N, C-alpha and C positions, 0 to 999 in steps of 0.2 A: 666473318660473322658479324651481323648487326645486332639488334636487340634480341633479348632472351624471348623465346616464345613458349607460352604456357599451353598445355592442354587442359582447357577449362571444363570440358564436359565430353563424355563419350556415351554412345548408345548403340545397341544392336538388337536384332530380333533373332529368335531361334530359326535356324535354317531348316528348310523343308525339300522333300523329293519334288522334282518337276511334276506340275499338275496338282500338287497339294498345297500350294502357297497362294497368298493374295497376289494381285497384279503388282507389277514393278513399282507404279506410282504410290500405291498404298503401302507397300513395304518400306519404300523410301521415306515416305512421310513419318511413319511410325518410328523409324530410326532417328530421323531428325527430331522429333518431339522428345525422344528419350534423351538425346544428347543435350538439347536445350534445358530440359528439366534438370538433368545432372549438373549442368553449369550454374543453374539457378538464376538465369537472366531472361528477360523477355526476348522473344525471337526478333523483334524489331530492331535490337542492337547489332544484329549480324549485319556487316557492311559488304561482304562479298560471298558468294558461294561457288563451289566447284563440285560438279556432279558426275561421278564416274560410272560408266556401264559400257559394255561391249555390244551386246545383242539388243539393239534398239534403235528407233528412228531419231533423228535430230530433235533436240529440245526436249527429250524425255525428262531431263533434269528439272526444267521448268514445271513440267506435269506434276512431279513429285513435290517440289517446293511450294507450288501454288496451293497445295492442300494444307500446308502449314500457315502460310501468309503471303499475300502479294504486296511486297514493300518496295518494289522498284529497284532492288539491288542488282548489280551485275551478276549473272549466272553464266559459268563457262562449263561446257559439256566436254568431258574428257574421256578418250578411249586409248588405252596404251596396253591393249591385250591383258594378260592375267595379272600385270602390275598396275591396273587402272586405279584401284582404290588408294594405293600409296602414292601414285602420281597426283591424284587429286589432293591428298594431304601435302605433298611437296609443294604444290602451287599455293595452297592456302598458308602454309608455313612461310614461304617466300614473301607473300604479300604482307604478313605481319612483321617478319623480320626486318624488311626494307623501309618499313614506315608508311607503306602505301595505305594500309588500314590498320585499325586497332583490334578487330575481331573479324574472323572469317569462319566459314563452314566448310567442311568436306564431307560429302556423302557418297557412298558407292552402294549400288543395288544391281541385281540381276534376276530376271525371270528366265530361267534356263529351259531348254528342251531336253527330252530324254535322249540318252545315247551319247556317243563320243562328240567331241567338239568338231565342228565343221566349217568350211568356208562357204559363205552364201553368195559371194560375187565371183562367178567363175566364167560366165559365158563371153564376156566382152573386155576383160581386163586381167592383167597378170596378178598372180598371188603375191602378197607382200613378202611371203616366206619362201619364195621361189628358190633363192639362193640356198637356203637351209635344206629344202627338199632335194635339190640337185646334188648337194654334197652327201646327204643320206644315201641317195641312189647310187652315187659313186662307191661308197664305202660299204653299204650293206644290201644294196638293191632296195627297190621301193615297191611295196606291196599295196596296191589300191583297195585291197579288201580289209586291211587292218588300219586302226586309228593311226593317223600320222604322229601324233605326240607320243604314243606308246612306242613307235619305232624309233623315234629321235632318243627318248630316254632309255629305252631298251638297248639301243646301240651303245649309248654312253655306258650303261651297266656292263655290257660285254667288254668294252675296252677297259673299264676299271678293274674287272676281274682279271683280265689278261696282264694288265700293267702291274697289279699289286699281288696277285696270286691269292686274293681273298676268297673265301668260301661264299658262293651266292646266298647261302642261308643268312648271311649278314643282313641282306635286304629284307628278309622275312622277319628277322628279329625287330627290325625297325617298325614294321606294321604292328606286331604284337605290342610294342611299347606304346605306339599311338593310341591303340584301343584300350589300353590300360589306363592311360591318362584320360581318355574320353569318358570313362565311367563316372567321373566327377564333374563332367561338363553338361550342364542342362541345354546348352546351345548346339551341342552336336547331334547329327542325325544318327550316326552308328555308334553305339555305346556298349554292345555286347562284347565280351572278351573273345579273343581268338588265339589260336596256338600256332606255333611255327609250322606244325604238320598241316593244318588247315590252310594256311597261307600257301605253302608249297604245292598243295593238292588242288588249289582252286585253278579254274580254267587258265591255261597258258595264252599269253598274248604275244610277246616278243622278246627275245633274249632272256634275261632272268625275270622279267616282269610277268606276274601272274595278276588275275583280276583283283585280288585282295591287297595288291601293291599299287594299285591305281586309285586316285582320288575319284569320287563320283561327282556328277554334276548336281548341284542343289541350287535352290532359290534362296534368296535373303537380302539383307541390307544392314548397313552399319554406318555410323556417322561420328564425326568429332568436331568440337568447337575449339579453335585456338585463338590466343589473344596475347596481348602485350602485358607487361607488368602494370603500367599505367592504367590500362583498362581494368585490370583485375582489382587494383586498389580502389578505383572510382565506383566499382559496382559491387564491392564486398566479396569478391572471389578469393578464397584462401588458396594461395599457390601450393600445389601438391606435386605436380609432374610438369616437366619441361622437356622439349626436344633439345638434347644436348648437341647433336649433330645429325646431319642427314645428307645423303649423296645419291645421286641418280647417274647411272652410266649406260650408255649404249655400246654396241659392238665395236671392236677393233678389227683391223685387217686380218690379224692371226686367228680370228674366229674361223675363218675359211681357209687361210694359208696353212695352218698346222695339220690340216686334214685329221682332226681330232673330234670324235663325237662329244667328248667331255667339254671341249671349247664350244662346240656348236650349241650346246644346251646352256650356255651361260656361265661357263667357268671363268673366263676372263673378265667379263663385266662384273661378275660377283666379287672377284678379288679386288678389282679396281675400286668399286663402291665401298667395300669393307675397308681398304686401306685408307681412303679419304676420310671416313667417319672416325676411324681409330685416331688418326692424326689430327683431326680438327677437334676431337673431344679430349685428347690426351689420355686415351684409355687403352689398356692392353686387353686382348681377348680373355685373359684369365681373370679379369676383374668382372666378367659378366656371369650372372648366375641364372638368368632365365632368358630364353630365346624363342621367338615365333618365327619359323622360316617356311619357305615355299616347298612343301613336301607334296607336290603334285603326284610324284611317283616316289617310292621308297628309295629308289636309285638317286633321285635328286637330293633327298635328305642327306644321304651319305656323301654325295659330292659337296654339298654345302657346308657340312662339318669342317671339311678341309679348306674350302674357299674362304670361310669366315675365320679360319685360324683357331677354331675350337679344339682341334687336334692337329698333328703334323701331317704332313703329306704321306699318303699310304697308312695312316694311323687309325683309320676310322674302324677297322675290325676289332682292334683292341679296345678302342674307345667304347664301342657298344658292348663288347664282351664284359668289360669292367663296370658296366653300368653307369658310365660317366655321362650319359645322356638323359638321365632321369632322376628322380628323387633320390637322395642319398649319394648321388655322384657329384661330379664337378659342376655341371650345368644342367638345368631341366629344359629340355628341348620340346616345345609343343605341349605345354600344360593344358591347353584347350582341347587337345586331340588332334589339332592341326587339320590341314586340308583332307588328310586320310579319313578322319572321322567326322568332321564338320561337313565335308564336302566343299565344293569350289564354285560358289556363285561369282563369276570373275570380277565384276565391278566391286563387290562387297568385301572380297578377301582381305585386301590390305588394310581396310579400315576395321575389320574384325579382328586382325592381328593387333593393330593399335589398341583397340578396346581392352582386349585380354591384358596386354602389358600394362596399360594405365591401371587396370584393376590390381594387378600384381603388385605395382609400385605403391598404390594406396592401402594395400593389405586387405582388399575386398574380394579376393578370388576364392574365399570359402575353403572347400576341401581341396581345391587346386593350389592353394597358397604355398609359394616358395618362401622359405625362411630367409630373413635378412637381405631382401632385395632392395638395392639402391640404384642399380643400373639395369636396364633391359635392352635387348637387341632384337630388331625386326628385319627380316629379309623377304623381299617379294619380287618375283621374277616374271617376266613376259617375254616369250620367244618373239624374235623379230627385229630388234630385241631391246629390252630394257630391264635394268635391275635397280632396285631402290633399297638401301640399307639405312636404318635409322637407329640412333641411340637415344633412349629416354632415360631421365634421371629423376629421382626423388628429390623434391626441394621443399623449403619451408619459408 
């Protein structure tokens, strides 16, 4: 670890259904302006920028930043699948921590299309997730009529139920919890409460996954300004939140060698990144009171409970039944409503998670506020694969 890195400012815009949002450059610029205003500094003081998006042409980051200001700074465009936003933050944090710059910006945005995620480059080149698809086909068969991600996570859900004996209703209960939290989140697209019965009765997709257990595509943007302590002192920024530790992991050979759907959807890289941040921060999972994690499917939320050490292996069913994943329990998971309720604009998701946790640590989360928060944990996953885990701390 090098210098302490402060999160000086954050900003996000309410997410919207595809076709109902501004264009990506306008959304990105709005999020940047909010983060700069939150930090209380002129945009001209930002020395580097990292712009994350998945579906867009090269230099889309410049198109968004130029609406805020054309200052000649380096702009790096980042694409790391669904973990793109936190990957941009990882790069900005590294730049400040190393001493390369004093202040950096990370922004993520996505102008999504309706329907399930799809690969756009198929005619003349191999898919980057071919190895994942091949193992899915070997273990469960591959249905070209169904969304690939739903088959991957649905297959992991089948394995989890077979391995632990858990009732698949467990996954539906997670969806209900997420919607309950979203009722207090003005940034969520889906805020109406749902019941376990409604979740289970919604159209079946694959394995235990039904439509109300899959996050919807949405459009949106979020941004964060990170800086050094010296920069904060010089520019009158009161330190409130710092990145205590952060780790990024890609896959290991056993992702494929174990012939496990749970490993295939990020089990190993989640555990590896989590272990790294806990060790670097000197933090035990039991010290964490609030978490934003990558609940692209309810199945993944359950898997990540165990991957992050929030409960023991095979302990997620009891963890949920006891209410230990919500207010009044051991840890509040997804106070924002998570991807299940906000939707998942790929490039924006990681920075939206960051924004929510910074608000929680500052005590600015309004009706969503978790009491006594001094540490917060973020988990962001992208198949292909990448996992980013971050611990934030309240400072003064």
